[in-house]
N, C-alpha and C positions, 0 to 999 in steps of 0.2 A: 430499364433500357439496357440492352445488351451492348457489348463492346463493339460488335459489328455495326449496329445502328448508329452508335456514336461516331465511329470512323466514317460511315457513309455521310452523316450530317456534316461532319467537319470538312470532308472533301467537297461536298456540295456547296457549302458556304464559301469555301476558298475559291472554287470555280466561279461562283456568282460574283464575288468581289473582283476577281480578275476580269471577268466580262464587263462588269460595271466600269472599271477603270479604263478598259479599252474603248468602251462606248463613249465615256466622257472625253477621252483624248481624241477620238475620231468621230464626232457626231455626223459628219457627212456620210460615213459608211452606214451608220444606223438608218439615216434617211434613205440612202440608196436601196438598202434591203427592204425597207418598208414600202418604197415605191415599187420595187420589183414584185413584192407580194400582192400589192393592190392591182398591179397590172395583170398578174396571173388570175386574180379574182375577176377582173374586168373581162379578160379573155374567156373565162369559163361562163360568165353571165351572157356574154355576146353569143357564145355557142348555144346556150340555152334559149336565148331569144330567137335565134335562127331556127332552132328545132320547133319552137312554138309557132313561129310564123309559117314554117313548112307544113306543120300539122294543121294549122288553120286553113291554109290553101288546099290541103288534101281533103279537109273535112267540110268543104263548102256544101257538099251534098248532105252532110249529116244534120242532125237536129240542132235547133237554135241554142239550146241549153249548153251543149258542149262547146259551141262556138263562143258564147258569152264567157264561159269559164276560161277559154284560151285567150280571149281578148283581155280579160282581167289579169291573167298570168303575164301576158306580154306587157301590159301597162306597169305591173309591179317590177318586172325585170328592167324595163326602161328606166324607172325611177331609181332602182338600185345602181344601174349603170351611171346615171347622172351623179348620184351620190358618190360613187367610187371615183369618178372623174374629178369631182370637186375636192375630194380628199387627196388625190394625187397632186393636184395643183397646189393645195394648201401645204402639203409636205415639201413640194419643190420650193415654194416661197420661203418656208421656214429654213430649209437647207441653205438657200441663197443668203438669207439674213444672217445665219450663223457664220457662213463662210465670209461674208462681208465684215462682220464683227471681228473675226479672227484677223482678216487682212488689215482692218483699222488698228487693231492692237499691235500687229507687227510694224505698221508704219509709225505708230506712236512710240513704240519701243526703239525703233531705228532713229527717230527724231531725238528722243531723249539721249540715246547713246552718242549721237553726233554732237548734241549740245554739251554733254558731259565731256567728250573728247576736246571740244573747243575750250571749255573751262579749264581742263587739265593743261592744255597747251598754254593758255594765258597765265596760269599759275606758274608753270615752268619758266615762262618768259620773265615774269615778275621776280621769281626766285633768282634767275640769272642776273637780272639788273641789280638786285640787292647784293648778290655775291661780288659783283664788279661795279660798284657805284660810280667810280671815277673814270671809267672807260666811256668814250663817246661812241655812239653807233657809227657804222661805216658811212652812212649817207651824210651825216653831219661832218665827217672829217673833211670832205671836199669844201664845204661851206666855211668851216673854221680856218682852213688853210688860205682860202681866198680872202677872208676878212683880215687875217694876220698879214698877208702880203700887202693889202691896200693900206693898212695902218702903218706898216713899215715904210712904205713909200711916202706917206704924208707926214709922218712924224720924224723928228730927229732921233738919232740913236740915243738911247738912254743908257746910263751906266748899267752894267750887268748886275743882276740881282742874284743872290744865291738860290740855287734850286731848292725847291721844297721837296721834302721826302714824304712820299705817300705812305700812309699807314693803312694797313688792311685790317678790317674789323674782324 
C-alpha cells in the first residue's frame, strides 16, 4: 500500500468518524435529510406515474398488450409511491420519538439539578445551624420575648444570676 493510499484512508476514516459524531449529536438532521430524499423519490415517481397515465390515455387506440403493460407499470409505481409515503411517515415518527426522548432527558436533568440545588441549600442551612447552634431564628425571637414578658409579669423578680458565657465550638 502506498503512502498516498494510507493518507487517503486515514482522511476518509477521520471524516467518517466526524460525520458519525455529528449524526449522533443531531439525529433530527439525519431524519430531515432522509425525509427530503424520500420526498424527492416520491416526486420523481409521481412524475413517472403521470407520464404513464398520459401515455395510457394517448394509447387508447393502440393495441391491448401495450395498454396492459402500461397498466402494470402504473400499478407498480403506485405501490412504490405508497411504500415511500409509509417510509416517510415512519421516519417522521422515529424523529418525533427521538426528539421526545431528548426533551424528556432535558426535563429529567433539570429536575435532578433542581433537586440537587435544594439539597445543597438544605445542607448549607444545616451547616449554618451547626456553626451557630445557640442563636435563635428571627421568627422565634418574637415568641421568646413575649414569653419572657409574660413570665416577668406573673413571677416575682428573682435574684440576678450570673451570666453564662457561651462557648463556641
